[in-house]
C-alpha positions as CSV (number, residue, x, y, z in Angstrom):
1,M,105.4,6.2,8.5
2,R,102.0,7.5,7.5
3,P,98.9,6.2,9.3
4,E,96.4,4.1,7.3
5,P,93.0,5.6,6.6
6,P,90.3,4.6,9.0
7,M,87.9,1.7,8.0
8,P,84.3,2.9,7.1
9,A,82.1,2.9,10.1
10,A,79.4,0.3,10.2
11,G,75.7,1.7,9.7
12,R,74.3,3.1,13.0
13,P,71.5,0.9,14.5
14,A,69.1,3.9,14.6
15,E,69.5,4.5,10.9
16,T,68.9,0.9,10.0
17,G,65.8,0.8,12.2
18,A,64.4,4.0,10.6
19,A,64.9,2.6,7.1
20,L,63.1,-0.6,8.1
21,M,60.2,1.4,9.6
22,T,59.9,3.4,6.5
23,V,59.7,0.3,4.4
24,L,57.1,-1.3,6.7
25,L,55.1,2.0,6.7
26,L,55.1,2.1,2.9
27,I,54.0,-1.6,2.8
28,A,51.2,-0.8,5.4
29,I,50.0,2.2,3.3
30,L,50.1,0.2,0.1
31,S,48.1,-2.5,1.8
32,V,45.4,-0.1,3.0
33,V,45.3,1.5,-0.5
34,A,44.9,-1.9,-2.1
35,A,42.3,-3.0,0.4
36,V,40.2,0.2,-0.1
37,A,40.6,-0.2,-3.9
38,L,39.5,-3.8,-3.7
39,E,36.5,-2.9,-1.5
40,R,35.5,-0.1,-3.9
41,L,35.8,-2.4,-6.8
42,T,33.7,-5.0,-5.0
43,I,31.0,-2.4,-4.2
44,A,31.0,-1.1,-7.7
45,S,30.7,-4.6,-9.0
46,R,27.8,-5.3,-6.6
47,M,26.1,-2.0,-7.6
48,T,26.5,-2.9,-11.2
49,R,24.9,-6.3,-10.6
50,N,22.1,-4.8,-8.6
51,I,21.4,-2.3,-11.3
52,V,21.4,-5.0,-14.0
53,S,19.2,-7.3,-11.7
54,A,16.8,-4.4,-11.0
55,D,16.4,-3.6,-14.7
56,Q,15.9,-7.2,-15.5
57,G,13.5,-7.6,-12.6
58,R,11.5,-4.6,-13.7
59,A,11.3,-5.9,-17.2
60,Y,10.0,-9.3,-15.9
61,L,7.4,-7.5,-13.7
62,L,6.2,-5.3,-16.6
63,T,5.5,-8.5,-18.5
64,A,3.9,-10.0,-15.4
65,E,1.6,-7.0,-15.3
66,R,0.1,-7.9,-18.7
67,M,-0.2,-11.5,-17.6
68,A,-2.1,-10.4,-14.4
69,G,-4.4,-8.2,-16.4
70,T,-5.2,-11.1,-18.8
71,R,-5.8,-13.3,-15.7
72,I,-8.3,-10.8,-14.3
73,A,-10.1,-10.3,-17.5
74,D,-10.5,-14.1,-17.8
75,L,-11.8,-14.2,-14.2
76,L,-14.4,-11.6,-15.0
77,A,-15.4,-13.4,-18.2
78,L,-15.9,-16.7,-16.3
79,R,-19.1,-15.4,-14.7
80,P,-20.1,-12.1,-16.2
81,D,-22.8,-11.5,-13.5
82,R,-20.6,-12.0,-10.4
83,T,-17.1,-12.3,-9.1
84,T,-16.6,-15.2,-6.8
85,L,-13.8,-17.1,-5.0
86,E,-14.0,-20.0,-7.5
87,G,-10.6,-21.1,-8.6
88,G,-8.9,-20.0,-5.4
89,W,-7.4,-16.9,-7.0
90,L,-7.9,-14.5,-4.0
91,G,-4.6,-14.0,-2.2
92,R,-2.9,-17.1,-3.6
93,E,0.6,-16.5,-4.7
94,Q,1.5,-18.0,-8.0
95,I,5.2,-18.6,-8.9
96,I,6.5,-18.2,-12.5
97,A,10.0,-19.5,-13.4
98,V,12.0,-17.0,-15.4
99,P,15.7,-17.1,-16.6
100,G,17.8,-16.4,-13.5
101,G,15.0,-16.7,-10.9
102,T,11.3,-16.5,-10.3
103,V,8.4,-14.0,-10.4
104,A,5.6,-14.3,-7.9
105,A,2.1,-12.7,-8.3
106,R,-0.7,-12.4,-5.8
107,I,-4.1,-10.9,-6.6
108,I,-6.6,-9.4,-4.1
109,D,-10.0,-7.8,-4.4
110,K,-9.0,-4.2,-3.6
111,G,-12.6,-3.0,-3.4
112,N,-13.1,-4.8,-0.1
113,C,-11.8,-2.0,2.2
114,F,-12.8,1.5,3.3
115,N,-11.8,4.0,0.7
116,L,-10.5,7.0,2.5
117,N,-11.2,9.1,-0.5
118,S,-14.9,8.5,0.0
119,L,-14.9,10.9,2.9
120,V,-15.5,13.6,0.2
121,R,-17.5,13.9,-2.9
122,A,-16.2,15.3,-6.1
123,A,-17.5,18.1,-8.3
124,T,-15.6,18.4,-11.5
125,G,-14.4,21.9,-12.6
126,G,-14.8,23.3,-16.0
127,T,-11.3,23.4,-17.5
128,G,-10.3,19.8,-17.5
129,Q,-8.5,17.2,-15.3
130,G,-7.2,18.5,-12.0
131,D,-9.9,21.0,-11.5
132,E,-12.0,18.8,-9.2
133,T,-13.3,20.3,-6.1
134,F,-14.1,18.2,-3.1
135,T,-16.6,18.6,-0.3
136,A,-17.1,16.6,2.8
137,R,-19.4,13.6,2.5
138,P,-21.3,13.1,5.8
139,E,-22.2,9.5,4.9
140,G,-18.6,8.7,4.4
141,I,-17.5,10.3,7.6
142,A,-20.2,8.4,9.5
143,Q,-19.2,5.1,7.9
144,F,-15.5,5.6,8.7
145,A,-16.3,6.5,12.3
146,G,-18.5,3.4,12.5
147,L,-15.6,1.2,11.2
148,M,-13.3,2.6,13.8
149,R,-15.8,2.0,16.5
150,L,-16.2,-1.6,15.5
151,L,-12.3,-1.9,15.7
152,G,-12.3,-0.6,19.3
153,V,-11.6,3.1,18.7
154,D,-13.3,5.4,21.2
155,T,-16.5,7.0,19.7
156,S,-15.5,10.6,20.1
157,L,-12.0,10.0,18.8
158,A,-13.3,8.0,15.9
159,L,-15.6,10.9,14.8
160,Q,-12.7,13.4,15.3
161,V,-10.4,11.4,13.1
162,A,-13.0,10.9,10.4
163,T,-13.9,14.6,10.3
164,S,-10.3,15.6,10.3
165,A,-9.5,13.2,7.4
166,A,-12.3,14.7,5.4
167,D,-10.9,18.2,6.1
168,W,-7.6,17.0,4.9
169,I,-9.0,16.1,1.5
170,D,-11.8,18.6,0.9
171,S,-11.1,21.8,-1.0
172,D,-12.3,24.4,1.5
173,S,-10.5,25.8,4.6
174,V,-13.4,25.5,7.0
175,P,-12.9,22.7,9.5
176,G,-15.7,20.4,10.3
177,N,-16.9,19.8,13.9
178,G,-13.9,18.5,15.6
179,G,-11.8,18.6,12.5
180,A,-8.7,20.5,11.4
181,E,-7.6,22.7,8.5
182,D,-4.5,24.7,7.7
183,D,-4.7,26.9,10.7
184,Y,-4.3,23.9,13.0
185,Y,-1.3,22.4,11.1
186,S,0.5,25.7,10.8
187,G,1.2,25.5,14.6
188,F,3.4,22.5,14.2
189,D,7.2,22.6,13.9
190,P,7.7,22.1,11.0
191,S,4.3,23.4,9.9
192,Y,2.5,22.0,7.0
193,R,-0.9,22.2,5.1
194,T,-3.7,20.0,4.2
195,A,-3.6,18.2,0.9
196,N,-6.9,19.5,-0.5
197,T,-7.0,16.6,-2.9
198,L,-7.5,12.8,-2.8
199,M,-5.1,10.7,-0.8
200,A,-2.6,8.7,-2.7
201,D,-1.6,6.3,0.1
202,P,-3.2,5.4,3.4
203,S,0.0,6.5,5.2
204,E,-1.1,10.1,4.6
205,L,-3.6,9.5,7.4
206,L,-0.6,9.7,9.9
207,M,-0.4,13.4,9.1
208,V,-4.0,14.1,10.1
209,N,-5.2,15.5,13.4
210,A,-5.9,13.0,16.1
211,V,-4.4,10.0,14.3
212,T,-2.0,8.3,16.6
213,P,0.3,5.4,15.6
214,D,-2.0,3.1,17.7
215,V,-5.1,4.2,15.9
216,Y,-3.4,3.9,12.5
217,Q,-2.1,0.4,13.1
218,R,-5.6,-0.7,14.3
219,I,-7.4,0.5,11.2
220,R,-4.6,0.0,8.6
221,P,-5.7,-3.5,7.3
222,W,-9.2,-2.1,6.5
223,I,-8.5,1.1,4.7
224,C,-7.3,2.0,1.2
225,T,-7.0,4.9,-1.2
226,L,-8.8,4.2,-4.4
227,P,-8.2,6.7,-7.1
228,D,-11.8,8.2,-7.0
229,A,-14.1,9.6,-4.4
230,E,-16.7,6.9,-4.6
231,M,-17.9,4.7,-1.7
232,S,-16.1,1.3,-1.7
233,P,-17.9,-1.3,-3.7
234,I,-18.0,-4.2,-1.2
235,N,-18.3,-7.5,-3.0
236,V,-20.3,-9.9,-0.8
237,N,-19.1,-12.8,-3.0
238,T,-15.4,-12.3,-2.3
239,L,-15.5,-10.9,1.2
240,L,-14.0,-13.3,3.7
241,P,-15.5,-14.1,7.1
242,G,-12.3,-12.5,8.6
243,Q,-13.3,-9.3,6.9
244,A,-16.7,-9.1,8.4
245,V,-16.0,-5.8,9.9
246,L,-16.3,-4.3,6.4
247,L,-19.8,-5.6,6.0
248,A,-20.8,-4.5,9.6
249,M,-19.5,-1.0,9.0
250,L,-22.4,-0.5,6.5
251,A,-24.8,-0.6,9.4
252,P,-22.7,-0.6,12.6
253,D,-25.7,-0.1,14.8
254,A,-27.9,-2.7,13.2
255,L,-25.5,-5.4,12.1
256,G,-23.1,-6.9,14.6
257,L,-19.7,-8.5,13.8
258,D,-21.0,-11.9,14.7
259,Q,-24.0,-11.7,12.4
260,A,-21.8,-10.3,9.6
261,R,-19.5,-13.3,10.0
262,Q,-22.4,-15.7,9.8
263,V,-23.8,-14.1,6.7
264,L,-20.4,-14.5,5.0
265,A,-19.9,-18.0,6.3
266,Q,-23.2,-19.2,4.9
267,R,-22.6,-17.8,1.4
268,P,-23.1,-20.4,-1.4
269,A,-19.9,-21.8,-3.0
270,A,-20.9,-20.2,-6.2
271,G,-21.6,-16.9,-4.6
272,Y,-24.8,-14.9,-4.7
273,G,-26.1,-14.8,-8.2
274,S,-28.6,-12.1,-7.2
275,L,-28.4,-9.4,-4.6
276,L,-32.1,-10.2,-3.9
277,A,-31.0,-13.4,-2.3
278,F,-28.4,-11.7,-0.2
279,W,-30.8,-9.0,1.1
280,A,-33.4,-11.8,1.8
281,L,-31.2,-13.2,4.5
282,P,-32.8,-12.6,7.9
283,A,-29.8,-10.7,9.3
284,M,-29.6,-8.4,6.3
285,V,-33.4,-7.7,6.3
286,R,-33.0,-6.3,9.8
287,A,-29.7,-4.5,8.9
288,K,-31.2,-2.9,5.7
289,A,-33.8,-1.1,7.8
290,G,-31.0,0.8,9.6
291,M,-28.7,1.2,6.7
292,P,-28.3,4.4,4.8
293,D,-29.3,4.3,1.1
294,V,-25.7,5.0,-0.1
295,A,-24.4,2.1,2.0
296,Q,-26.9,-0.2,0.3
297,T,-25.6,0.7,-3.1
298,Q,-22.1,-0.3,-1.9
299,V,-23.1,-4.0,-1.7
300,Q,-22.1,-5.6,-5.0
301,Q,-21.8,-9.1,-6.4
302,K,-19.0,-8.1,-8.9
303,S,-15.6,-6.7,-8.2
304,R,-14.2,-3.6,-9.8
305,W,-10.8,-3.0,-8.2
306,F,-8.0,-5.6,-8.2
307,E,-4.5,-5.2,-6.7
308,V,-1.7,-7.3,-7.8
309,A,1.5,-7.7,-5.7
310,L,4.4,-8.7,-7.9
311,R,7.9,-9.8,-6.8
312,A,10.9,-10.8,-9.0
313,D,13.6,-12.8,-7.2
314,L,16.8,-13.0,-9.3
315,G,19.4,-14.9,-7.3
316,G,18.6,-13.1,-4.1
317,D,18.1,-9.7,-5.7
318,E,14.5,-8.8,-5.3
319,V,12.3,-6.1,-7.1
320,E,8.7,-5.5,-5.9
321,E,5.8,-3.8,-7.5
322,M,2.2,-3.1,-6.6
323,V,-0.3,-2.5,-9.5
324,L,-4.0,-1.5,-9.4
325,F,-6.4,-2.6,-12.0
326,D,-9.8,-1.0,-12.7
327,A,-12.3,-3.5,-14.1
328,K,-15.3,-1.3,-14.3
329,D,-16.0,-1.9,-18.0
330,G,-15.2,-5.6,-17.8
331,Q,-11.6,-5.1,-18.9
332,A,-8.6,-4.9,-16.6
333,R,-7.2,-1.4,-17.0
334,L,-4.0,-0.5,-15.1
335,T,-4.6,2.7,-13.2
336,R,-1.7,2.8,-10.7
337,R,1.8,1.4,-10.4
338,K,4.1,1.6,-7.3
339,W,7.6,0.2,-7.2
340,G,8.7,-1.3,-3.9
341,E,6.6,-2.8,-1.1
342,G,3.1,-1.4,-1.3
343,D,1.0,0.2,1.5
344,G,-2.0,1.2,-0.5
């Protein structure tokens, strides 16, 4: 009698477990791949939305630029002989509704500051734009040092910073007394050179000899970089009492901060229609005697420079822009545009 063939052996437990682990591993891998793909898809969608929002926001801001220029021109035409605070335009944020969000605009008088580029004077070259040469302006250096002293910076440090900043801009390679030129900055690691041209942004000052973060933060609210080498035209009709240091800097040894605040606080509501009335004030009569001639010419009753801070908010996506208008000829002419939060 022949034996019957054996029955097939049941699957070994080890092999069954290995198969299960393989399936689970495949599922885990596919889950990770799906999660990564979903995340990348989400990021791509978000980036696309941000790009679209940014483009739309910039389009809105470019339109807002023209509206701001028209607003400034209207402001100048309101009183051709002076620029005053009438209408509450200075620093007030105006909100404009647009499809999908809002656009905010805020106008400030950008001439009311110390123009770092006034540390030099320009002599135009003979072959066209870009050939300007710059030499240190002693009056600008003294005024900048005086401003820093009024803000609590040590006298010797203030003069060193002012001289070094002039060296940074001027065209020569000879340092002023206490200043610094290329030879000084070449000793840094990494080394760098002076700009030998006008500053484009106040933050450049951080590269200058003797300027510490503390000094920079102390003076930052009061400085600017206007696109010319002229002394800042301080408008006594728009200068606020809280900005009295900018009036006092014109004669730091003859006009104290308290006196400067009083002069601005007693300003007529319609501003000074004539600078003769301003100079007739007792405090200004005394200050004028100790004020350099160039500082006297800085005192104005009309504004030339206007900065407009623009912000488009489209469902939480924001685009910011800073624009600078030159109203020297009575018309608002855009001279500088900067995307992102401004520091100039």
